[in-house]
C-alpha positions in Angstrom: -185.3 -26.7 -87.1 -187.2 -24.2 -89.3 -184.5 -22.2 -91.5 -187.6 -20.4 -92.6 -188.3 -18.8 -89.2 -184.1 -19.0 -88.4 -183.8 -16.7 -92.0 -186.6 -14.0 -90.9 -185.2 -13.6 -87.6 -181.5 -13.4 -88.9 -182.7 -10.7 -91.0 -184.9 -8.4 -88.6 -181.4 -8.7 -86.0 -179.5 -7.2 -89.0 -181.7 -5.0 -89.1 -182.1 -4.0 -86.0 -178.6 -3.6 -86.1 -178.7 -0.9 -88.2 -181.3 1.0 -86.8 -179.3 1.0 -83.8 -176.7 2.0 -85.3 -178.4 5.1 -87.1 -178.0 8.6 -84.7 -180.9 9.7 -85.9 -183.1 7.2 -83.4 -181.7 8.6 -80.4 -183.7 11.5 -80.6 -186.7 9.1 -79.5 -185.1 7.0 -76.2 -188.6 5.4 -75.8 -187.9 3.7 -79.0 -184.4 3.2 -78.4 -185.5 1.1 -75.6 -188.0 -0.9 -77.6 -185.5 -1.3 -80.6 -182.6 -2.3 -78.1 -184.6 -5.0 -75.8 -185.5 -6.8 -79.4 -182.0 -6.4 -80.2 -180.8 -8.1 -77.2 -183.3 -10.7 -77.6 -182.0 -11.9 -81.4 -178.8 -11.7 -79.9 -177.9 -14.6 -78.7 -179.9 -16.6 -81.7 -177.4 -14.8 -84.0 -174.3 -16.2 -81.8 -175.8 -19.5 -81.3 -176.2 -19.3 -85.4 -172.6 -18.1 -86.0 -171.5 -20.4 -83.9 -172.7 -23.6 -85.3 -172.2 -22.2 -88.9 -168.2 -22.5 -87.7 -168.1 -26.0 -86.8 -170.1 -26.9 -89.9 -167.5 -24.7 -91.7 -164.5 -27.1 -89.9 -166.1 -29.9 -90.6 -166.1 -29.4 -94.0 -162.2 -28.1 -93.6 -161.3 -31.2 -92.1 -163.4 -33.2 -94.6 -161.6 -32.2 -97.5 -157.8 -32.7 -95.4 -159.2 -36.3 -94.4 -159.3 -36.5 -98.4 -155.9 -36.2 -99.0 -154.5 -37.7 -95.7 -156.9 -40.4 -93.7 -154.8 -39.6 -90.8 -157.1 -36.8 -90.5 -160.1 -39.1 -90.2 -160.3 -38.8 -86.3 -160.2 -35.2 -86.4 -163.6 -35.4 -89.0 -165.6 -37.5 -86.2 -163.8 -34.5 -83.4 -165.8 -31.9 -84.9 -168.4 -33.7 -86.3 -169.6 -34.9 -82.5 -169.6 -30.8 -81.7 -172.8 -30.6 -83.9 -175.8 -31.7 -82.3 -175.5 -30.2 -79.3 -175.1 -26.6 -81.1 -177.8 -27.7 -83.4 -180.0 -28.9 -80.1 -179.5 -25.2 -78.6 -180.6 -23.4 -82.0 -183.8 -25.4 -82.3 -184.8 -24.4 -78.7 -184.1 -21.1 -79.2 -185.7 -21.0 -82.6 -189.3 -22.0 -80.5 -191.4 -18.7 -80.3 -190.9 -17.9 -77.0 -193.1 -15.2 -74.5 -192.6 -11.3 -76.9 -193.4 -10.0 -73.3 -190.1 -11.5 -71.7 -187.9 -8.3 -71.9 -191.1 -6.1 -70.6 -190.6 -4.4 -67.5 -193.9 -5.1 -64.8 -196.8 -3.4 -62.8 -197.3 -6.2 -59.8 -200.2 -5.1 -57.7 -200.8 -7.4 -54.3 -204.2 -7.3 -52.2 -205.1 -8.7 -49.7 -207.5 -11.3 -49.4 -209.1 -13.0 -46.7 -207.9 -13.4 -43.3 -208.0 -9.5 -42.4 -205.6 -8.3 -41.0 -203.6 -11.5 -41.2 -203.8 -11.4 -45.0 -202.9 -7.6 -44.9 -199.7 -8.3 -43.0 -198.8 -11.3 -45.4 -199.8 -9.1 -48.6 -196.9 -7.2 -47.2 -194.5 -10.0 -46.7 -195.2 -10.9 -50.1 -194.0 -7.2 -51.0 -191.1 -7.6 -49.3 -190.0 -10.4 -51.1 -190.4 -9.4 -54.2 -188.5 -6.1 -53.5 -185.9 -8.0 -52.0 -185.6 -10.4 -54.8 -185.7 -7.3 -57.1 -182.6 -5.9 -55.4 -180.6 -9.0 -55.6 -181.3 -8.2 -59.6 -181.0 -4.9 -59.7 -184.0 -3.8 -60.6 -185.5 -0.6 -59.7 -188.7 -1.2 -57.2 -191.2 2.2 -57.9 -194.6 2.3 -55.5 -197.2 3.9 -58.0 -200.6 2.9 -55.7 -200.9 1.9 -51.8 -203.4 1.1 -49.1 -201.4 -0.1 -45.8 -203.8 -1.4 -43.4 -203.9 -0.8 -39.7 -200.8 -3.2 -38.4 -198.5 -2.2 -41.1 -199.2 -4.4 -43.7 -200.7 -3.7 -47.3 -204.9 -4.0 -48.5 -203.6 -2.8 -51.7 -200.1 -2.2 -53.7 -199.0 -1.4 -56.8 -195.6 -1.3 -57.8 -193.6 -0.9 -60.8 -190.6 -3.4 -61.4 -187.6 -2.9 -64.3 -184.4 -3.6 -65.9 -181.7 -0.8 -65.2 -181.2 -0.3 -69.6 -181.5 -3.5 -71.5 -182.2 -6.6 -70.4 -179.6 -9.1 -71.0 -180.6 -11.1 -74.1 -183.9 -9.8 -73.7 -185.4 -11.8 -70.3 -186.3 -8.6 -68.3 -188.6 -8.3 -65.3 -191.2 -10.4 -66.9 -189.6 -13.8 -68.1 -189.0 -13.7 -64.7 -192.3 -12.6 -62.2 -195.1 -13.7 -64.8 -195.2 -16.9 -62.8 -196.1 -15.1 -59.7 -199.9 -14.1 -60.4 -202.2 -15.8 -58.7 -203.4 -16.6 -54.8 -201.1 -17.5 -52.8 -201.7 -18.7 -49.5 -200.2 -18.6 -46.1 -200.3 -20.8 -43.3 -199.2 -19.8 -39.9 -200.2 -18.6 -36.2 -201.2 -14.6 -36.7 -199.8 -12.1 -34.0 -203.8 -10.7 -33.4 -203.9 -14.8 -32.2 -203.3 -15.3 -28.4 -204.4 -18.8 -28.4 -201.4 -20.2 -30.3 -203.4 -21.5 -33.4 -202.5 -21.7 -36.9 -204.7 -19.6 -39.5 -205.0 -19.7 -43.4 -205.2 -16.5 -45.2 -204.2 -15.7 -48.5 -203.2 -12.4 -50.8 -203.9 -12.1 -54.5 -200.9 -11.4 -57.0 -201.1 -9.7 -60.4 -198.2 -9.6 -62.2 -199.1 -7.4 -65.4 -196.1 -6.7 -68.4 -196.2 -2.9 -68.6 -197.3 -1.5 -72.1 -196.3 1.4 -73.4 -198.4 3.9 -75.2 -197.8 2.4 -78.5 -198.6 -1.4 -77.0 -202.4 0.1 -76.0 -204.3 2.9 -78.2 -206.9 4.2 -75.2 -209.3 6.9 -77.1 -209.8 9.6 -74.7 -213.8 9.3 -75.1 -213.8 5.8 -73.5 -212.6 6.7 -70.2 -214.7 8.7 -67.6 -211.9 10.5 -64.9 -213.5 10.9 -61.6 -211.6 12.4 -58.7 -211.8 12.5 -54.7 -209.7 12.9 -51.4 -207.2 10.1 -50.6 -207.6 8.4 -47.3 -205.4 6.4 -45.1 -205.4 3.3 -43.2 -208.9 3.0 -41.3 -210.4 5.1 -43.9 -209.6 8.5 -42.5 -207.8 11.1 -45.2 -204.7 12.0 -45.8 -204.7 14.7 -47.8 -207.7 18.1 -47.6 -208.3 18.2 -51.6 -209.4 16.1 -54.4 -206.3 14.9 -55.6 -207.2 11.2 -56.1 -207.9 10.0 -59.3 -210.4 6.9 -60.6 -210.3 6.2 -63.7 -213.5 3.7 -65.2 -212.3 2.7 -68.9 -216.4 2.2 -70.3 -215.9 -0.2 -72.8 -214.3 -3.0 -70.6 -215.8 -1.7 -67.4 -211.9 -1.5 -66.0 -211.4 0.4 -62.9 -208.1 1.8 -61.8 -207.6 4.4 -58.7 -204.5 6.1 -57.4 -203.8 8.4 -55.2 -200.7 8.0 -53.8 -199.1 11.4 -55.5 -200.1 14.8 -54.2 -201.2 16.5 -57.4 -204.4 15.0 -59.5 -201.9 15.1 -62.8 -199.6 12.9 -61.2 -202.3 10.4 -60.2 -204.0 10.3 -63.4 -201.0 9.6 -65.2 -200.1 6.6 -62.4 -203.8 5.2 -62.8 -202.9 5.4 -67.2 -199.8 3.6 -66.5 -201.5 0.8 -64.4 -204.9 1.0 -66.7 -202.6 0.4 -70.0 -200.8 -2.9 -68.8 -203.7 -4.1 -67.6 -205.9 -3.9 -71.3 -202.6 -5.3 -72.9 -203.7 -8.3 -70.8 -207.4 -7.9 -71.4 -206.2 -8.1 -74.9 -203.4 -11.0 -74.7 -206.1 -13.1 -72.3 -208.7 -13.2 -75.1 -206.2 -14.1 -78.0 -205.7 -16.7 -75.9 -208.7 -18.1 -75.0 -209.4 -17.7 -79.0 -206.6 -20.0 -80.0 -205.4 -24.0 -79.4 -206.6 -25.7 -76.4 -202.6 -26.9 -76.3 -201.3 -23.4 -74.7 -203.3 -24.5 -71.8 -200.5 -27.1 -71.2 -198.1 -24.0 -70.0 -197.5 -22.9 -66.4 -197.8 -19.3 -67.7 -201.3 -19.5 -68.4 -203.3 -20.7 -65.2 -205.6 -19.0 -64.2 -204.7 -16.1 -62.2 -207.7 -16.8 -59.8 -206.0 -20.7 -58.6 -203.9 -20.7 -55.8 -200.9 -21.1 -57.0 -198.6 -21.3 -54.1 -199.0 -22.5 -50.2 -196.1 -20.6 -47.4 -196.5 -22.7 -44.4 -194.7 -21.2 -41.4 -194.4 -24.3 -39.0 -193.2 -26.3 -41.4 -191.2 -23.5 -42.7 -192.4 -25.0 -46.1 -192.9 -23.6 -49.3 -194.8 -25.3 -52.4 -195.8 -24.8 -55.4 -199.3 -26.2 -56.4 -198.8 -25.8 -60.3 -195.6 -27.8 -61.0 -195.1 -30.6 -57.2 -192.8 -28.5 -55.7 -191.7 -28.5 -52.2 -188.4 -27.1 -50.5 -188.3 -25.9 -46.6 -186.4 -23.1 -46.9 -189.8 -20.9 -46.7 -187.7 -18.2 -44.2 -184.9 -17.3 -47.3 -187.5 -17.0 -50.4 -189.4 -14.7 -47.8 -185.7 -13.0 -48.1 -185.6 -12.9 -51.5 -184.0 -15.9 -52.6 -187.0 -16.7 -55.1 -184.7 -18.1 -58.1 -184.8 -21.8 -57.2 -189.1 -21.6 -57.3 -188.7 -19.7 -60.5 -186.0 -22.1 -62.2 -188.6 -24.9 -61.9 -191.4 -23.1 -63.4 -189.3 -22.0 -65.9 -188.4 -25.5 -66.9 -191.6 -26.2 -66.5 -192.9 -24.1 -69.1 -189.6 -25.1 -71.6 -190.6 -28.4 -71.3 -194.0 -28.0 -72.4 -193.1 -26.0 -75.1 -190.7 -28.7 -76.1 -193.1 -31.1 -76.3 -195.7 -28.6 -78.2 -193.0 -27.5 -80.7 -195.7 -27.9 -83.9 -198.9 -26.7 -81.8 -197.6 -24.0 -79.2 -197.2 -20.6 -81.3 -196.0 -17.5 -80.3 -198.7 -15.5 -77.8 -200.0 -12.1 -79.6 
């Protein structure tokens, strides 16, 4: 257990507690939210340390009594037995965690190979995530979308956020970060007349939602174009040039938004997605420059890789990163994702424990 790290984090907790009690902080709600999230993230560590310190104090007291009366020797042994699990619990908490875990997310789902079937599957994934969010009391907001002719989605971006400060600093990102990658479906499409099973795919990108303080964007680095919104089949759905396309010149990142009725609203939505993409790019670059040991972690799997297969004939879901297989696809698509995500989180925890001395805090 790193005593230096523990001392540093407890000092940070104490400082955050003072800031939360300062009335002046409440004039800036964005600051309150950031401070509150970090305070909530450190609260379990503070509680675990307090519990360990209390147990150590009880042990010292029991030893003093046993020195005067040997009859208390059994109590010494009983109290001493409680220390190792408490020390292990605190030690795990001190392993550097993902600093984005308390953040909200932006999820982008794009239809891939498979035409209309892929778009329908992308719509299924959207409903799965929406229902999962509802189970956790999260708020889902459509930022931008392009629907397909049969009711699926070609491309959609949604924001998913917690209500208030997430417990223990476990925000939406701490659960949904595992979902980025290529999702493959095997089933008989509604457009298939001969009952043949087809394979298609949809891509999912999960980004920790960046706040303005996380990413600085120079106005001169942006090229902003406007155009008319279009719906399924490409037909115009707006008589004015309200859709906005923003290009971040230094990185070549392009974001388009057309859902809102005004240029200003679409520009704000596009900037919201752009900030999160630029934050992800910066973090990926930092990861690439860091130790190769990071690659052992589940969450660093390349987003371009196929991560999961949804097989409808067998009612089977398989996550290829950790070899997880279950035959409850209908329930998973209904929003019961916790078993899959728990398995991924446990694999990541094991990887972090195994590489505690090498895997550092993600910048």
